[in-house]
MOPAC internal coordinates of N, CA, C and O (Angstrom, degrees):
PM7 1SCF
backbone

  N    0.0000 0     0.00 0     0.00 0    0    0    0
  C    1.4409 1     0.00 0     0.00 0    1    0    0
  C    1.5276 1   108.79 1     0.00 0    2    1    0
  O    1.2310 1   120.26 1   -39.83 1    3    2    1
  N    1.3453 1   117.10 1   140.17 1    3    2    1
  C    1.4642 1   122.27 1  -178.69 1    5    3    2
  C    1.5246 1   110.70 1   -70.58 1    6    5    3
  O    1.2310 1   121.69 1   -38.98 1    7    6    5
  N    1.3067 1   114.38 1   141.02 1    7    6    5
  C    1.4599 1   120.69 1   177.87 1    9    7    6
  C    1.5217 1   109.26 1   -86.26 1   10    9    7
  O    1.2310 1   119.76 1   -46.60 1   11   10    9
  N    1.3152 1   118.06 1   133.40 1   11   10    9
  C    1.4567 1   121.66 1   179.10 1   13   11   10
  C    1.5153 1   110.44 1   -86.15 1   14   13   11
  O    1.2310 1   121.37 1   -38.95 1   15   14   13
  N    1.3152 1   114.99 1   141.05 1   15   14   13
  C    1.4572 1   121.33 1   175.94 1   17   15   14
  C    1.5247 1   107.52 1   -97.12 1   18   17   15
  O    1.2310 1   120.11 1   -75.35 1   19   18   17
  N    1.3084 1   117.39 1   104.65 1   19   18   17
  C    1.4588 1   121.23 1  -176.06 1   21   19   18
  C    1.5206 1   112.96 1   -75.92 1   22   21   19
  O    1.2310 1   119.65 1   171.73 1   23   22   21
  N    1.3417 1   118.27 1    -8.27 1   23   22   21
  C    1.4570 1   121.30 1   177.48 1   25   23   22
  C    1.5292 1   111.66 1   -87.97 1   26   25   23
  O    1.2310 1   120.29 1   173.52 1   27   26   25
  N    1.3073 1   117.04 1    -6.48 1   27   26   25
  C    1.4611 1   120.97 1  -178.36 1   29   27   26
  C    1.5280 1   110.60 1   -73.49 1   30   29   27
  O    1.2310 1   120.86 1   -41.47 1   31   30   29
  N    1.3469 1   115.97 1   138.53 1   31   30   29
  C    1.4629 1   120.24 1   177.16 1   33   31   30
  C    1.5168 1   109.89 1   -70.66 1   34   33   31
  O    1.2310 1   120.55 1   -41.35 1   35   34   33
  N    1.3118 1   116.55 1   138.65 1   35   34   33
  C    1.4581 1   121.00 1   179.52 1   37   35   34
  C    1.5216 1   111.97 1  -117.52 1   38   37   35
  O    1.2310 1   120.36 1   179.92 1   39   38   37
  N    1.3228 1   116.92 1    -0.08 1   39   38   37
  C    1.4599 1   122.23 1   178.46 1   41   39   38
  C    1.5269 1   108.24 1  -154.18 1   42   41   39
  O    1.2310 1   120.12 1   -22.80 1   43   42   41
  N    1.3292 1   117.37 1   157.20 1   43   42   41
  C    1.4615 1   119.22 1  -179.39 1   45   43   42
  C    1.5190 1   112.25 1   -71.50 1   46   45   43
  O    1.2310 1   121.49 1   -27.53 1   47   46   45
  N    1.3247 1   114.76 1   152.47 1   47   46   45
  C    1.4552 1   122.44 1   176.32 1   49   47   46
  C    1.5202 1   108.89 1  -125.28 1   50   49   47
  O    1.2310 1   120.18 1   -35.35 1   51   50   49
  N    1.3231 1   117.27 1   144.65 1   51   50   49
  C    1.4592 1   122.26 1   172.78 1   53   51   50
  C    1.5231 1   108.34 1  -126.21 1   54   53   51
  O    1.2310 1   121.81 1   -30.45 1   55   54   53
  N    1.3329 1   114.15 1   149.55 1   55   54   53
  C    1.4643 1   119.30 1  -179.95 1   57   55   54
  C    1.5236 1   108.85 1   -89.03 1   58   57   55
  O    1.2310 1   120.95 1   -50.97 1   59   58   57
  N    1.3085 1   115.78 1   129.03 1   59   58   57
  C    1.4609 1   121.84 1   179.10 1   61   59   58
  C    1.5174 1   108.01 1  -137.52 1   62   61   59
  O    1.2310 1   120.80 1   -64.49 1   63   62   61
  N    1.3186 1   116.07 1   115.51 1   63   62   61
  C    1.4633 1   120.05 1  -179.54 1   65   63   62
  C    1.5196 1   112.89 1    62.84 1   66   65   63
  O    1.2310 1   120.13 1  -148.71 1   67   66   65
  N    1.3279 1   117.35 1    31.29 1   67   66   65
  C    1.4572 1   121.11 1   178.62 1   69   67   66
  C    1.5228 1   114.86 1    88.47 1   70   69   67
  O    1.2310 1   120.11 1   171.77 1   71   70   69
  N    1.3080 1   117.39 1    -8.23 1   71   70   69
  C    1.4708 1   120.57 1  -179.47 1   73   71   70
  C    1.5278 1   109.82 1  -116.46 1   74   73   71
  O    1.2310 1   121.01 1   -29.40 1   75   74   73
  N    1.3148 1   115.66 1   150.60 1   75   74   73
  C    1.4578 1   120.31 1   176.77 1   77   75   74
  C    1.5194 1   110.06 1   -87.59 1   78   77   75
  O    1.2310 1   121.43 1   -39.75 1   79   78   77
  N    1.3351 1   114.87 1   140.25 1   79   78   77
  C    1.4589 1   119.71 1   175.96 1   81   79   78
  C    1.5160 1   108.89 1  -137.51 1   82   81   79
  O    1.2310 1   121.28 1   -24.44 1   83   82   81
  N    1.3086 1   115.16 1   155.56 1   83   82   81
  C    1.4616 1   121.68 1  -179.68 1   85   83   82
  C    1.5330 1   109.53 1   -67.08 1   86   85   83
  O    1.2310 1   120.70 1   -37.30 1   87   86   85
  N    1.3357 1   116.27 1   142.70 1   87   86   85
  C    1.4605 1   121.29 1  -179.35 1   89   87   86
  C    1.5204 1   109.64 1  -141.69 1   90   89   87
  O    1.2310 1   121.01 1   -15.14 1   91   90   89
  N    1.3155 1   115.67 1   164.86 1   91   90   89
  C    1.4666 1   120.29 1   173.64 1   93   91   90
  C    1.5254 1   108.14 1   -78.32 1   94   93   91
  O    1.2310 1   120.83 1   -16.57 1   95   94   93
  N    1.3271 1   116.01 1   163.43 1   95   94   93
  C    1.4607 1   119.66 1   177.37 1   97   95   94
  C    1.5153 1   110.89 1   -62.42 1   98   97   95
  O    1.2310 1   120.22 1   138.71 1   99   98   97
  N    1.3313 1   117.19 1   -41.29 1   99   98   97
  C    1.4648 1   120.16 1   179.65 1  101   99   98
  C    1.5250 1   111.49 1   -60.58 1  102  101   99
  O    1.2310 1   120.61 1   135.89 1  103  102  101
  N    1.3188 1   116.45 1   -44.11 1  103  102  101
  C    1.4664 1   119.74 1   179.47 1  105  103  102
  C    1.5299 1   110.84 1   -65.34 1  106  105  103
  O    1.2310 1   120.05 1   134.08 1  107  106  105
  N    1.3301 1   117.50 1   -45.92 1  107  106  105
  C    1.4618 1   121.19 1  -177.98 1  109  107  106
  C    1.5275 1   111.23 1   -62.66 1  110  109  107
  O    1.2310 1   120.05 1   136.88 1  111  110  109
  N    1.3232 1   117.51 1   -43.12 1  111  110  109
  C    1.4527 1   120.32 1   177.94 1  113  111  110
  C    1.5224 1   111.29 1   -66.34 1  114  113  111
  O    1.2310 1   120.25 1   144.38 1  115  114  113
  N    1.3239 1   117.13 1   -35.62 1  115  114  113
  C    1.4675 1   121.32 1   175.68 1  117  115  114
  C    1.5168 1   112.01 1   -63.77 1  118  117  115
  O    1.2310 1   120.50 1   137.58 1  119  118  117
  N    1.3281 1   116.64 1   -42.42 1  119  118  117
  C    1.4629 1   121.39 1   177.58 1  121  119  118
  C    1.5279 1   110.27 1   -63.04 1  122  121  119
  O    1.2310 1   120.31 1   136.09 1  123  122  121
  N    1.3242 1   117.01 1   -43.91 1  123  122  121
  C    1.4659 1   121.06 1   178.96 1  125  123  122
  C    1.5297 1   111.05 1   -63.57 1  126  125  123
  O    1.2310 1   120.20 1   134.65 1  127  126  125
  N    1.3229 1   117.22 1   -45.35 1  127  126  125
  C    1.4650 1   121.10 1   179.92 1  129  127  126
  C    1.5272 1   111.02 1   -62.51 1  130  129  127
  O    1.2310 1   120.41 1   138.57 1  131  130  129
  N    1.3191 1   116.83 1   -41.43 1  131  130  129
  C    1.4656 1   120.69 1   178.21 1  133  131  130
  C    1.5209 1   110.83 1   -63.01 1  134  133  131
  O    1.2310 1   120.22 1   138.63 1  135  134  133
  N    1.3204 1   117.18 1   -41.37 1  135  134  133
  C    1.4596 1   121.09 1   178.00 1  137  135  134
  C    1.5171 1   112.18 1   -62.87 1  138  137  135
  O    1.2310 1   120.31 1   138.17 1  139  138  137
  N    1.3255 1   117.02 1   -41.83 1  139  138  137
  C    1.4643 1   120.80 1   177.54 1  141  139  138
  C    1.5218 1   109.96 1   -64.29 1  142  141  139
  O    1.2310 1   120.05 1   135.04 1  143  142  141
  N    1.3246 1   117.50 1   -44.96 1  143  142  141
  C    1.4644 1   121.18 1   179.99 1  145  143  142
  C    1.5310 1   111.25 1   -61.38 1  146  145  143
  O    1.2310 1   119.88 1   138.48 1  147  146  145
  N    1.3099 1   117.84 1   -41.52 1  147  146  145
  C    1.4720 1   121.17 1   179.03 1  149  147  146
  C    1.5244 1   111.22 1   -64.64 1  150  149  147
  O    1.2310 1   120.31 1   136.86 1  151  150  149
  N    1.3212 1   117.01 1   -43.14 1  151  150  149
  C    1.4662 1   120.67 1  -179.80 1  153  151  150
  C    1.5271 1   110.85 1   -65.21 1  154  153  151
  O    1.2310 1   120.19 1   137.99 1  155  154  153
  N    1.3260 1   117.24 1   -42.01 1  155  154  153
  C    1.4612 1   120.78 1   178.55 1  157  155  154
  C    1.5283 1   110.06 1   -64.70 1  158  157  155
  O    1.2310 1   120.02 1   138.32 1  159  158  157
  N    1.3313 1   117.57 1   -41.68 1  159  158  157
  C    1.4601 1   121.02 1   179.02 1  161  159  158
  C    1.5279 1   111.36 1   -64.14 1  162  161  159
  O    1.2310 1   120.25 1   142.25 1  163  162  161
  N    1.3111 1   117.13 1   -37.75 1  163  162  161
  C    1.4596 1   121.29 1  -176.68 1  165  163  162
  C    1.5289 1   113.16 1   -81.37 1  166  165  163
  O    1.2310 1   119.99 1   144.95 1  167  166  165
  N    1.3377 1   117.62 1   -35.05 1  167  166  165
  C    1.4644 1   120.35 1  -170.51 1  169  167  166
  C    1.5250 1   114.50 1  -126.21 1  170  169  167
  O    1.2310 1   119.90 1   176.68 1  171  170  169
  N    1.3144 1   117.80 1    -3.32 1  171  170  169
  C    1.4651 1   120.66 1  -178.39 1  173  171  170
  C    1.5166 1   111.60 1    91.00 1  174  173  171
  O    1.2310 1   120.55 1   -19.02 1  175  174  173
  N    1.3273 1   116.56 1   160.98 1  175  174  173
  C    1.4670 1   120.44 1  -175.58 1  177  175  174
  C    1.5210 1   114.34 1   -66.96 1  178  177  175
  O    1.2310 1   120.00 1   155.75 1  179  178  177
  N    1.3385 1   117.61 1   -24.25 1  179  178  177
  C    1.4591 1   118.39 1  -178.24 1  181  179  178
  C    1.5204 1   112.64 1   -75.70 1  182  181  179
  O    1.2310 1   120.52 1  -179.01 1  183  182  181
  N    1.3268 1   116.61 1     0.99 1  183  182  181
  C    1.4652 1   119.41 1   173.38 1  185  183  182
  C    1.5280 1   110.58 1   -68.97 1  186  185  183
  O    1.2310 1   120.55 1   163.75 1  187  186  185
  N    1.3445 1   116.55 1   -16.25 1  187  186  185
  C    1.4533 1   121.67 1  -179.89 1  189  187  186
  C    1.5099 1   111.72 1  -108.33 1  190  189  187
  O    1.2310 1   121.10 1   -30.23 1  191  190  189
  N    1.3006 1   115.51 1   149.77 1  191  190  189
  C    1.4450 1   123.04 1   172.57 1  193  191  190
  C    1.5145 1   108.03 1  -147.60 1  194  193  191
  O    1.2310 1   121.14 1   -10.59 1  195  194  193
  N    1.3052 1   115.42 1   169.41 1  195  194  193
  C    1.4542 1   119.30 1   179.38 1  197  195  194
  C    1.5258 1   108.32 1  -141.59 1  198  197  195
  O    1.2310 1   120.88 1   -34.71 1  199  198  197
  N    1.2839 1   115.93 1   145.29 1  199  198  197
  C    1.4598 1   122.87 1   178.51 1  201  199  198
  C    1.5185 1   107.25 1  -120.36 1  202  201  199
  O    1.2310 1   120.67 1   -59.33 1  203  202  201
  N    1.3097 1   116.33 1   120.67 1  203  202  201
  C    1.4644 1   119.92 1   178.25 1  205  203  202
  C    1.5184 1   109.42 1  -107.85 1  206  205  203
  O    1.2310 1   121.23 1   -12.86 1  207  206  205
  N    1.3019 1   115.24 1   167.14 1  207  206  205
  C    1.4580 1   120.79 1  -173.23 1  209  207  206
  C    1.5227 1   110.86 1  -114.87 1  210  209  207
  O    1.2310 1   120.70 1   -40.66 1  211  210  209
  N    1.3121 1   116.26 1   139.34 1  211  210  209
  C    1.4583 1   120.17 1   178.94 1  213  211  210
  C    1.5286 1   111.78 1   -67.00 1  214  213  211
  O    1.2310 1   120.07 1   163.67 1  215  214  213
  N    1.3113 1   117.46 1   -16.33 1  215  214  213
  C    1.4672 1   120.34 1   178.51 1  217  215  214
  C    1.5220 1   112.56 1   -84.85 1  218  217  215
  O    1.2310 1   120.66 1   169.94 1  219  218  217
  N    1.3378 1   116.35 1   -10.06 1  219  218  217
  C    1.4638 1   120.20 1   176.34 1  221  219  218
  C    1.5242 1   108.83 1   -75.76 1  222  221  219
  O    1.2310 1   120.64 1   -15.82 1  223  222  221
  N    1.3063 1   116.39 1   164.18 1  223  222  221
  C    1.4602 1   120.35 1   178.70 1  225  223  222
  C    1.5352 1   110.03 1   -70.72 1  226  225  223
  O    1.2310 1   120.81 1   -20.98 1  227  226  225
  N    1.3082 1   116.05 1   159.02 1  227  226  225
  C    1.4647 1   120.24 1   175.34 1  229  227  226
  C    1.5154 1   110.77 1   -57.76 1  230  229  227
  O    1.2310 1   120.84 1   141.35 1  231  230  229
  N    1.3211 1   116.01 1   -38.65 1  231  230  229
  C    1.4586 1   120.09 1  -179.40 1  233  231  230
  C    1.5273 1   111.58 1   -63.86 1  234  233  231
  O    1.2310 1   120.30 1   138.53 1  235  234  233
  N    1.3358 1   117.04 1   -41.47 1  235  234  233
  C    1.4583 1   120.10 1   179.60 1  237  235  234
  C    1.5319 1   110.95 1   -67.50 1  238  237  235
  O    1.2310 1   120.31 1   138.49 1  239  238  237
  N    1.3316 1   117.01 1   -41.51 1  239  238  237
  C    1.4600 1   120.05 1   177.35 1  241  239  238
  C    1.5296 1   111.20 1   -64.87 1  242  241  239
  O    1.2310 1   120.12 1   141.43 1  243  242  241
  N    1.3270 1   117.38 1   -38.57 1  243  242  241
  C    1.4616 1   121.01 1   176.60 1  245  243  242
  C    1.5229 1   110.11 1   -62.61 1  246  245  243
  O    1.2310 1   120.59 1   134.31 1  247  246  245
  N    1.3248 1   116.48 1   -45.69 1  247  246  245
  C    1.4616 1   120.51 1   179.24 1  249  247  246
  C    1.5271 1   111.04 1   -60.42 1  250  249  247
  O    1.2310 1   120.16 1   138.65 1  251  250  249
  N    1.3251 1   117.29 1   -41.35 1  251  250  249
  C    1.4634 1   121.06 1  -178.87 1  253  251  250
  C    1.5225 1   110.70 1   -61.78 1  254  253  251
  O    1.2310 1   120.34 1   132.47 1  255  254  253
  N    1.3392 1   116.96 1   -47.53 1  255  254  253
  C    1.4583 1   118.41 1  -179.17 1  257  255  254
  C    1.5234 1   111.24 1   -69.71 1  258  257  255
  O    1.2310 1   119.79 1   144.71 1  259  258  257
  N    1.3156 1   118.00 1   -35.29 1  259  258  257
  C    1.4601 1   120.99 1   178.59 1  261  259  258
  C    1.5296 1   110.48 1   -66.06 1  262  261  259
  O    1.2310 1   120.61 1   138.39 1  263  262  261
  N    1.3237 1   116.44 1   -41.61 1  263  262  261
  C    1.4731 1   120.68 1   178.86 1  265  263  262
  C    1.5128 1   111.22 1   -61.61 1  266  265  263
  O    1.2310 1   119.90 1   129.35 1  267  266  265
  N    1.3287 1   117.80 1   -50.65 1  267  266  265
  C    1.4600 1   120.27 1  -174.46 1  269  267  266
  C    1.5235 1   110.98 1   -68.27 1  270  269  267
  O    1.2310 1   120.07 1   145.37 1  271  270  269
  N    1.3404 1   117.46 1   -34.63 1  271  270  269
  C    1.4639 1   120.05 1  -178.74 1  273  271  270
  C    1.5240 1   112.62 1   -80.84 1  274  273  271
  O    1.2310 1   120.12 1   130.82 1  275  274  273
  N    1.3241 1   117.38 1   -49.18 1  275  274  273
  C    1.4639 1   120.76 1  -173.57 1  277  275  274
  C    1.5230 1   112.89 1   -82.61 1  278  277  275
  O    1.2310 1   119.95 1   140.41 1  279  278  277
  N    1.3148 1   117.70 1   -39.59 1  279  278  277
  C    1.4599 1   120.64 1  -175.62 1  281  279  278
  C    1.5161 1   112.28 1   -86.07 1  282  281  279
  O    1.2310 1   120.41 1   133.16 1  283  282  281
  N    1.3315 1   116.81 1   -46.84 1  283  282  281
  C    1.4602 1   120.69 1  -176.60 1  285  283  282
  C    1.5279 1   110.85 1   -89.50 1  286  285  283
  O    1.2310 1   120.11 1   145.09 1  287  286  285
  N    1.3314 1   117.40 1   -34.91 1  287  286  285
  C    1.4535 1   121.35 1  -179.89 1  289  287  286
  C    1.5170 1   114.02 1    93.23 1  290  289  287
  O    1.2310 1   120.11 1  -158.26 1  291  290  289
  N    1.3190 1   117.39 1    21.74 1  291  290  289
  C    1.4564 1   122.35 1  -178.81 1  293  291  290
  C    1.5228 1   110.46 1  -113.25 1  294  293  291
  O    1.2310 1   120.82 1   -34.37 1  295  294  293
  N    1.3206 1   116.04 1   145.63 1  295  294  293
  C    1.4657 1   120.75 1   173.22 1  297  295  294
  C    1.5199 1   111.33 1  -100.05 1  298  297  295
  O    1.2310 1   120.14 1  -168.96 1  299  298  297
  N    1.3201 1   117.34 1    11.04 1  299  298  297
  C    1.4659 1   121.79 1  -178.21 1  301  299  298
  C    1.5214 1   109.87 1   -79.83 1  302  301  299
  O    1.2310 1   121.10 1   -93.64 1  303  302  301
  N    1.3264 1   115.50 1    86.36 1  303  302  301
  C    1.4523 1   121.37 1   178.25 1  305  303  302
  C    1.5279 1   107.92 1  -134.95 1  306  305  303
  O    1.2310 1   120.75 1   -42.50 1  307  306  305
  N    1.3057 1   116.17 1   137.50 1  307  306  305
  C    1.4509 1   121.24 1  -179.82 1  309  307  306
  C    1.5204 1   108.09 1  -145.91 1  310  309  307
  O    1.2310 1   121.29 1   -14.75 1  311  310  309
  N    1.3047 1   115.15 1   165.25 1  311  310  309
  C    1.4583 1   119.94 1   178.16 1  313  311  310
  C    1.5269 1   108.77 1  -148.97 1  314  313  311
  O    1.2310 1   120.76 1    -5.66 1  315  314  313
  N    1.2931 1   116.15 1   174.34 1  315  314  313
  C    1.4653 1   121.37 1  -178.71 1  317  315  314
  C    1.5234 1   110.99 1   -96.65 1  318  317  315
  O    1.2310 1   119.78 1  -157.10 1  319  318  317
  N    1.3135 1   118.03 1    22.90 1  319  318  317
  C    1.4661 1   121.53 1  -178.11 1  321  319  318
  C    1.5132 1   112.97 1   -64.57 1  322  321  319
  O    1.2310 1   119.56 1   155.55 1  323  322  321
  N    1.3118 1   118.44 1   -24.45 1  323  322  321
  C    1.4611 1   121.67 1  -175.75 1  325  323  322
  C    1.5199 1   112.98 1   -76.67 1  326  325  323
  O    1.2310 1   119.43 1   163.44 1  327  326  325
  N    1.2955 1   118.70 1   -16.56 1  327  326  325
  C    1.4674 1   120.11 1  -174.19 1  329  327  326
  C    1.4968 1   112.59 1   -84.64 1  330  329  327
  O    1.2310 1   120.10 1   180.00 1  331  330  329

């Protein structure tokens, strides 16, 4: 029988006033999107990059590069395919 990891998060958390609190997925994703938008507005899209893994599926790697290029506006994408 598989052993459960009780330290694993089972719901999203957001920081409010320096403390973490439980949130809905919609709220947590909204907070993350707002943070990305603020960083891009303040520092430009190249402030972000993404690292994908050669062990991920082609579809996941495609999604990662599409997200960073089309949504964020950065070409900073790399992977461990060269190793």
